[in-house]
C-alpha positions, 0 to 999 in steps of 0.5 A: 839185927834179929828178926828181920822185918823185910823178908827180901833183905833176909834172902839177899843178905844170905846171897839167896834169890828173892822172888816177887809178885805183882805187875806194873799196873792193875793192883787191887788196893783194898783191905780185903786184897791186903788180907788175902796178900798176907799169906803170899809166897813171895819175898816181896810184893811189887805195887806199880805206881809208875803206870798204875795210879798213885792211890795212897788211900787204897794202899793204906787200906791194903797195908792195914788189911795185911797187918790185920792178919800178921805183922810184920806184913810181907814186904811191899815195894812201890814203883815210884810214879816219878822218874829219876831223870834229874835231881830237880824232879826228885826234889819236887816229888819227894813228898810221895816218898814220905807219904808212901813210907808212912803207909808202911811200905818197905822200899821203892823202884826208881824208874828211868834212873838216869843220874847219880844225883837223882838217885842220891836225892831219893836215898836222902828222901828215904832217910831220917834227918838224924841220919842226914836225910830229909824225912822228918818225924810224924809218920813213924807211929803209923808205919811201925804198926804195919811193921809190928814194931815200936815207934823207936824200933821203926826209927832204928830200922827204917833206913836203906839196906845195905848202906845200913846193915840193920836197915829194912828199906830197899831201893832198886833202880831201873836202868832202862834208857840210853842215858841211864845206861851211860851212867849205870856204873855211877848210879848203881854205886850210890850208897843206899842202892840195893839192886838194879835191873835193865828194864828191857821193854823201855830199854828197847824203846829207847833204842828205837824199837817197840819193846817186843820180846824179840827185840830183847835179843838184838845186839844193842839190847844184849849189850845193855843187859851186860852193862847193867849186870856188870855195873851191879857186880862192880857195885856189889848189889843185886841184879834183877832179871826175869827167870824161868824154871828152865834157865833159873840155874844159869841165871843164878850162876850168872848173878841174877838175885831177884826175879818175878816168880811163882811158888814153883820157881821159888821151890826150884831155887831152893832145890838148886841152893840145897844141891850146892 
């Protein structure tokens, strides 16, 4: 489909790295902040609502602020407040997915993605009923204005990629505890998942440590990272991990395709791609 709405998908579909900005909490969700964010260098903006508040009104203002400057807006992914520990938890909280999608966001990260059934339930909640999901009609007019497309075009595009090659929604998984690690190959293989990460701090805590950076080099943690990376490769999806200017080349060669970044890190990636 011509004219991608989601710039992160545009890069991932070309096997290029995508870089995001935003933290796990503390996002300023105002119209003015949205206006400022419209010019971001990032391929997507991460809004942390697992540890930050589920501020639907604030996010609505933020998305409309970006749309007042340009549409489609920069891609926005939300860290969901609920966790993927069971299908029952997802079903009880699917209303959050519906309301967040109505605000025009472009996807989600599911924290503590423990079971394939829970992951499949999130995919189901993201998809419209005419595609076999549970999302109903009613919000497409609001969301389509943020994307800068017609309501009919939104209905055609608002579907998880790469399950739908023309889809513009991204779902990422945080494989960040020991139970999730056991099921990593099953959860990453659920149709509709686009990427996964290993959540080193939470993974460290689940192994009985404090989540400190020095813990990430312990043998148990290194093995956890390798398992999640292997699962992503097996499923043919992107792997998210941290990168620096010094190790970016090695991370890209290893298979990392998504990272928090800076304008300079993104420029460094472009230089490495040009030299291939």
